[in-house]
C-alpha positions as CSV (number, residue, x, y, z in Angstrom):
1,M,7.5,-3.4,-14.1
2,S,9.8,-2.2,-11.8
3,A,9.0,-2.5,-7.9
4,D,10.1,1.3,-7.4
5,F,7.0,2.2,-10.1
6,S,4.6,-0.2,-8.5
7,V,5.2,2.3,-4.8
8,K,5.2,5.5,-6.7
9,A,2.0,4.7,-8.0
10,L,0.2,3.9,-4.9
11,V,2.0,7.2,-3.2
12,A,0.3,8.9,-5.9
13,V,-3.4,6.7,-5.3
14,L,-3.2,7.7,-1.9
15,C,-2.3,11.1,-1.8
16,E,-5.0,11.6,-3.6
17,L,-6.9,9.8,-1.2
18,E,-5.7,11.5,1.5
19,K,-6.2,14.4,-0.7
20,E,-10.4,13.2,-0.4
21,G,-10.3,12.9,3.4
22,A,-9.6,9.2,3.4
23,D,-7.3,8.1,6.6
24,V,-4.8,6.5,4.2
25,E,-2.6,4.4,7.2
26,A,-6.0,2.9,7.8
27,F,-6.7,2.0,4.7
28,A,-3.6,0.9,4.0
29,Q,-4.1,-1.4,7.3
30,K,-7.1,-2.9,6.0
31,V,-5.1,-3.5,2.6
32,K,-2.3,-5.2,4.4
33,A,-5.0,-7.3,6.3
34,G,-6.5,-8.7,3.5
35,I,-3.3,-9.2,1.3
36,M,-2.2,-11.2,4.3
37,G,-5.3,-13.5,4.3
38,E,-7.5,-15.2,1.5
39,E,-9.2,-11.7,-0.2
40,T,-8.8,-12.1,-4.5
41,Y,-6.3,-9.7,-4.6
42,S,-3.9,-11.0,-2.2
43,P,-0.7,-13.7,-3.5
44,S,-0.3,-17.3,-2.9
45,G,2.4,-18.1,-0.8
46,M,3.5,-15.8,2.5
47,A,6.7,-14.2,0.9
48,K,4.9,-13.1,-1.9
49,K,2.6,-11.9,0.8
50,L,5.3,-10.0,2.9
51,Q,6.8,-8.1,-0.3
52,V,3.8,-6.8,-1.1
53,A,2.9,-5.9,2.4
54,D,6.4,-4.2,2.5
55,V,5.5,-2.0,-1.0
56,I,2.8,-1.0,0.8
57,D,4.7,0.1,3.8
58,Q,7.0,1.8,2.0
59,A,4.1,3.4,-0.1
60,I,3.1,5.1,3.2
61,E,6.2,6.6,4.7
62,Y,6.6,8.1,1.5
63,T,3.0,9.4,1.6
64,K,3.5,10.6,4.9
65,K,6.7,12.6,3.6
66,Y,4.7,14.3,0.6
67,S,2.0,15.1,2.9
68,N,3.5,17.2,5.5
């Protein structure tokens, strides 16, 4: 699966969460903290953690564009 599709899927989820009244930026920061930590969904290795965190950052930026 392409990283581009992963970002688009995450943007869709974040946009729907925002429609429901969620603070998506705060939510994304919480998820990133889990990724950088030891949550079960956290990838192994710092390089992978940073890549996943970057995907979340990209998704947040696109979500901001779509919600304004």
